[in-house]
C-alpha positions as a Python dict, from the first residue, in 0.01 Angstrom:
ca = {
    (1, 'M'): (0, 0, 0),
    (2, 'S'): (128, 351, -73),
    (3, 'T'): (41, 698, 51),
    (4, 'H'): (141, 1032, -91),
    (5, 'N'): (485, 1025, 71),
    (6, 'S'): (545, 662, 165),
    (7, 'H'): (489, 296, 85),
    (8, 'I'): (362, 66, 360),
    (9, 'L'): (422, -299, 444),
    (10, 'R'): (174, -405, 712),
    (11, 'L'): (291, -672, 956),
    (12, 'N'): (-24, -686, 1174),
    (13, 'D'): (-286, -456, 1328),
    (14, 'K'): (-21, -298, 1552),
    (15, 'I'): (298, -285, 1345),
    (16, 'S'): (376, -167, 994),
    (17, 'L'): (685, -58, 802),
    (18, 'S'): (714, 259, 596),
    (19, 'L'): (950, 335, 306),
    (20, 'S'): (990, 677, 149),
    (21, 'E'): (1199, 881, -95),
    (22, 'I'): (1167, 1183, 136),
    (23, 'T'): (1443, 1272, 385),
    (24, 'E'): (1333, 1404, 724),
    (25, 'D'): (1473, 1742, 826),
    (26, 'G'): (1575, 1789, 1185),
    (27, 'L'): (1613, 1426, 1294),
    (28, 'G'): (1974, 1447, 1409),
    (29, 'D'): (2292, 1354, 1223),
    (30, 'S'): (2115, 1122, 980),
    (31, 'S'): (1844, 1369, 874),
    (32, 'P'): (1988, 1441, 523),
    (33, 'L'): (2017, 1070, 442),
    (34, 'Q'): (1791, 824, 267),
    (35, 'K'): (1667, 561, 512),
    (36, 'G'): (1541, 207, 499),
    (37, 'L'): (1208, 93, 645),
    (38, 'L'): (1081, 288, 945),
    (39, 'L'): (898, 82, 1207),
    (40, 'L'): (553, 223, 1290),
    (41, 'I'): (344, 149, 1599),
    (42, 'G'): (-1, 246, 1475),
    (43, 'N'): (83, 561, 1280),
    (44, 'R'): (375, 658, 1506),
    (45, 'S'): (733, 610, 1391),
    (46, 'V'): (973, 459, 1645),
    (47, 'C'): (1276, 503, 1419),
    (48, 'G'): (1410, 821, 1582),
    (49, 'E'): (1739, 917, 1418),
    (50, 'G'): (1810, 555, 1319),
    (51, 'M'): (1876, 456, 958),
    (52, 'G'): (1579, 218, 939),
    (53, 'F'): (1580, -147, 834),
    (54, 'G'): (1808, -208, 535),
    (55, 'A'): (1993, 116, 452),
    (56, 'P'): (2331, 114, 274),
    (57, 'A'): (2662, 297, 296),
    (58, 'L'): (2995, 223, 130),
    (59, 'D'): (3338, 245, 288),
    (60, 'Y'): (3593, 367, 32),
    (61, 'P'): (3960, 445, 100),
    (62, 'E'): (3876, 817, 101),
    (63, 'G'): (3585, 783, 345),
    (64, 'V'): (3229, 660, 395),
    (65, 'F'): (2966, 745, 132),
    (66, 'F'): (2589, 753, 182),
    (67, 'S'): (2273, 822, -17),
    (68, 'T'): (2073, 1146, -18),
    (69, 'Y'): (1869, 1056, -329),
    (70, 'A'): (1667, 743, -400),
    (71, 'K'): (1367, 604, -586),
    (72, 'V'): (1107, 355, -459),
    (73, 'Q'): (900, 112, -666),
    (74, 'E'): (638, -149, -578),
    (75, 'R'): (673, -486, -752),
    (76, 'S'): (435, -776, -679),
    (77, 'G'): (419, -727, -303),
    (78, 'E'): (783, -618, -275),
    (79, 'L'): (923, -271, -227),
    (80, 'V'): (1242, -186, -417),
    (81, 'K'): (1451, 117, -328),
    (82, 'S'): (1743, 229, -543),
    (83, 'Y'): (1989, 430, -334),
    (84, 'S'): (2221, 660, -528),
    (85, 'I'): (2557, 666, -342),
    (86, 'N'): (2614, 1037, -381),
    (87, 'A'): (2723, 1193, -51),
    (88, 'F'): (3052, 1197, 141),
    (89, 'Q'): (3049, 1217, 520),
    (90, 'R'): (3253, 1505, 665),
    (91, 'K'): (3297, 1692, 991),
    (92, 'T'): (3223, 2063, 950),
    (93, 'W'): (3187, 2380, 1153),
    (94, 'R'): (2875, 2589, 1093),
    (95, 'D'): (2769, 2345, 817),
    (96, 'K'): (3020, 2470, 561),
    (97, 'F'): (3377, 2485, 695),
    (98, 'P'): (3549, 2141, 687),
    (99, 'V'): (3752, 2053, 995),
    (100, 'D'): (3841, 1690, 921),
    (101, 'N'): (4213, 1747, 865),
    (102, 'G'): (4483, 1504, 975),
    (103, 'L'): (4521, 1636, 1331),
    (104, 'Y'): (4146, 1648, 1393),
    (105, 'L'): (4097, 1295, 1260),
    (106, 'A'): (4383, 1157, 1470),
    (107, 'V'): (4235, 1306, 1789),
    (108, 'E'): (3885, 1194, 1693),
    (109, 'R'): (3998, 835, 1632),
    (110, 'R'): (4149, 817, 1982),
    (111, 'L'): (3834, 959, 2142),
    (112, 'V'): (3603, 731, 1945),
    (113, 'E'): (3811, 427, 2046),
    (114, 'K'): (3785, 520, 2414),
    (115, 'Y'): (3412, 595, 2380),
    (116, 'R'): (3338, 257, 2225),
    (117, 'K'): (3565, 36, 2434),
    (118, 'H'): (3567, 198, 2778),
    (119, 'E'): (3234, 263, 2946),
    (120, 'R'): (3392, 482, 3215),
    (121, 'Y'): (3480, 747, 2952),
    (122, 'R'): (3137, 763, 2789),
    (123, 'K'): (2973, 1014, 3022),
    (124, 'F'): (3257, 1264, 2984),
    (125, 'L'): (3278, 1213, 2609),
    (126, 'S'): (2901, 1253, 2579),
    (127, 'Y'): (2935, 1596, 2744),
    (128, 'L'): (3217, 1672, 2499),
    (129, 'I'): (2999, 1576, 2202),
    (130, 'R'): (2718, 1794, 2338),
    (131, 'L'): (2962, 2086, 2376),
    (132, 'T'): (3100, 2053, 2023),
    (133, 'S'): (2742, 2047, 1892),
    (134, 'I'): (2664, 2371, 2075),
    (135, 'L'): (2977, 2526, 1923),
    (136, 'G'): (2857, 2433, 1574),
    (137, 'F'): (3064, 2122, 1493),
    (138, 'K'): (2863, 1845, 1329),
    (139, 'L'): (2851, 1573, 1067),
    (140, 'S'): (2767, 1700, 721),
    (141, 'Y'): (2722, 1530, 388),
    (142, 'Q'): (2892, 1676, 83),
    (143, 'G'): (2727, 1594, -249),
    (144, 'V'): (2956, 1420, -499),
    (145, 'Q'): (2921, 1251, -835),
    (146, 'S'): (2728, 932, -771),
    (147, 'K'): (2928, 613, -742),
    (148, 'G'): (2627, 426, -878),
    (149, 'S'): (2335, 275, -690),
    (150, 'V'): (2262, 2, -439),
    (151, 'D'): (1924, -163, -500),
    (152, 'I'): (1746, -312, -199),
    (153, 'N'): (1433, -528, -210),
    (154, 'Y'): (1207, -560, 94),
    (155, 'R'): (921, -807, 148),
    (156, 'L'): (736, -954, 442),
    (157, 'S'): (704, -1327, 509),
    (158, 'G'): (502, -1376, 827),
    (159, 'N'): (680, -1178, 1099),
    (160, 'R'): (1006, -1165, 905),
    (161, 'L'): (1129, -886, 684),
    (162, 'M'): (1333, -1029, 399),
    (163, 'V'): (1602, -788, 275),
    (164, 'R'): (1792, -849, -50),
    (165, 'V'): (2079, -617, -143),
    (166, 'D'): (2220, -590, -497),
    (167, 'T'): (2531, -385, -580),
    (168, 'A'): (2544, -473, -951),
    (169, 'S'): (2461, -110, -1043),
    (170, 'L'): (2764, 35, -865),
    (171, 'A'): (2995, 214, -1107),
    (172, 'D'): (3283, 242, -858),
    (173, 'R'): (3358, -99, -704),
    (174, 'Q'): (3673, 5, -517),
    (175, 'H'): (3498, 3, -179),
    (176, 'R'): (3649, -178, 116),
    (177, 'N'): (3315, -281, 266),
    (178, 'L'): (2944, -249, 205),
    (179, 'L'): (2762, -141, 523),
    (180, 'I'): (2398, -239, 571),
    (181, 'F'): (2226, -72, 867),
    (182, 'T'): (1927, -216, 1056),
    (183, 'E'): (1837, 53, 1309),
    (184, 'Q'): (1547, 213, 1489),
    (185, 'S'): (1545, 460, 1780),
    (186, 'A'): (1728, 436, 2112),
    (187, 'A'): (1393, 341, 2268),
    (188, 'F'): (1506, -12, 2176),
    (189, 'D'): (1717, -15, 2490),
    (190, 'L'): (1732, -383, 2588),
    (191, 'Y'): (1994, -590, 2404),
    (192, 'R'): (2002, -970, 2422),
    (193, 'D'): (2208, -1241, 2257),
    (194, 'E'): (2316, -1595, 2347),
    (195, 'F'): (2571, -1468, 2597),
    (196, 'S'): (2445, -1143, 2746),
    (197, 'K'): (2163, -907, 2834),
    (198, 'I'): (2242, -534, 2841),
    (199, 'R'): (2015, -240, 2922),
    (200, 'G'): (2042, 124, 2827),
    (201, 'D'): (2378, 297, 2794),
    (202, 'G'): (2575, -16, 2877),
    (203, 'M'): (2554, -131, 2518),
    (204, 'G'): (2772, 147, 2374),
    (205, 'A'): (2841, 206, 2005),
    (206, 'W'): (2936, -57, 1748),
    (207, 'K'): (3057, -364, 1929),
    (208, 'E'): (3119, -671, 1716),
    (209, 'I'): (2868, -950, 1784),
    (210, 'S'): (2985, -1309, 1809),
    (211, 'S'): (2644, -1461, 1889),
    (212, 'A'): (2442, -1640, 1619),
    (213, 'K'): (2140, -1419, 1696),
    (214, 'A'): (2098, -1077, 1856),
    (215, 'C'): (1784, -881, 1949),
    (216, 'L'): (1682, -532, 2059),
    (217, 'T'): (1360, -462, 2250),
    (218, 'N'): (1154, -147, 2294),
    (219, 'Q'): (1003, -232, 2633),
    (220, 'D'): (753, 55, 2635),
    (221, 'D'): (592, -59, 2308),
    (222, 'D'): (666, -430, 2360),
    (223, 'V'): (834, -470, 2020),
    (224, 'T'): (1154, -661, 1943),
    (225, 'F'): (1364, -700, 1630),
    (226, 'C'): (1635, -961, 1579),
    (227, 'V'): (1904, -1040, 1323),
    (228, 'R'): (2141, -1333, 1273),
    (229, 'S'): (2511, -1357, 1200),
    (230, 'I'): (2584, -1452, 839),
    (231, 'P'): (2898, -1635, 721),
    (232, 'E'): (3165, -1421, 548),
    (233, 'T'): (3024, -1101, 697),
    (234, 'R'): (3079, -922, 1029),
    (235, 'L'): (2789, -807, 1248),
    (236, 'F'): (2804, -509, 1483),
    (237, 'G'): (2550, -371, 1730),
    (238, 'G'): (2516, -45, 1917),
    (239, 'R'): (2301, 224, 2072),
    (240, 'E'): (2347, 599, 2125),
    (241, 'L'): (2113, 856, 2277),
    (242, 'L'): (2230, 1215, 2275),
    (243, 'R'): (1946, 1435, 2157),
    (244, 'P'): (1913, 1621, 1930),
    (245, 'R'): (2207, 1463, 1740),
    (246, 'L'): (2190, 1091, 1819),
    (247, 'D'): (1892, 864, 1883),
    (248, 'W'): (1948, 515, 1742),
    (249, 'A'): (1989, 149, 1830),
    (250, 'G'): (2054, -134, 1591),
    (251, 'F'): (2288, -348, 1389),
    (252, 'C'): (2523, -316, 1094),
    (253, 'Y'): (2652, -585, 860),
    (254, 'L'): (2997, -535, 707),
    (255, 'V'): (2990, -711, 372),
    (256, 'P'): (3318, -768, 181),
    (257, 'P'): (3357, -601, -161),
    (258, 'G'): (3350, -923, -364),
    (259, 'V'): (2987, -990, -264),
    (260, 'K'): (2744, -841, -517),
    (261, 'Q'): (2424, -981, -364),
    (262, 'F'): (2353, -1010, 6),
    (263, 'E'): (2040, -1132, 185),
    (264, 'Y'): (1932, -1130, 547),
    (265, 'E'): (1618, -1136, 762),
    (266, 'V'): (1484, -911, 1036),
    (267, 'E'): (1256, -1098, 1274),
    (268, 'I'): (997, -864, 1428),
    (269, 'I'): (818, -984, 1743),
}
């Protein structure tokens, strides 16, 4: 089913998934970017600043590239979104002055490493991120000539979202990894896998997952989504809440460059 701005896959009377060509101004760092499927409870999105279910990025030697332009089609019960890879992620001051020089990047790498690996530093570094935001430093996306498109098919099978990714239309295949995000908002604040259960800020950002299956639960809305590890890929999970910039929780597959087609499932409970 489609509306004026979005296409809908309905899971049940409570939950549906929405896909659009429209970017959403004001929703944090990811607001200029094309997103995958947004999870709706009734008519209310619980995606926050997350990238949605099944959104691509490409890691090239010169940096990570995203999509700010895309087209959606409906084909026999499937939704197909073609993401043009046309934007380069940069750090800027006041939206237009780049600051990601060698010194800045070296300092940032050290801080990011401490933020991700050492929970005791996160509170201080969260204050630092908030301060730099107030001073006008932020992520921006510089438009570039498109590197081609990543086509992603979405369909429902029971309570499972089937996601099929095709990179055959990429013109520049020199990427180091294909990144596929499966995210919603930080309201999904309970993480579980075969080995652990983590609530709230304890999860941190982008830890590699060794479990065969991992899940995130939004306890207020009683909704869970799960993904599985897939051979020859790496799976990461994370959560960050620092409004108005960050409000996401989810997973990311790192897919090696030789793989042109990639499939996975999102189980929604």
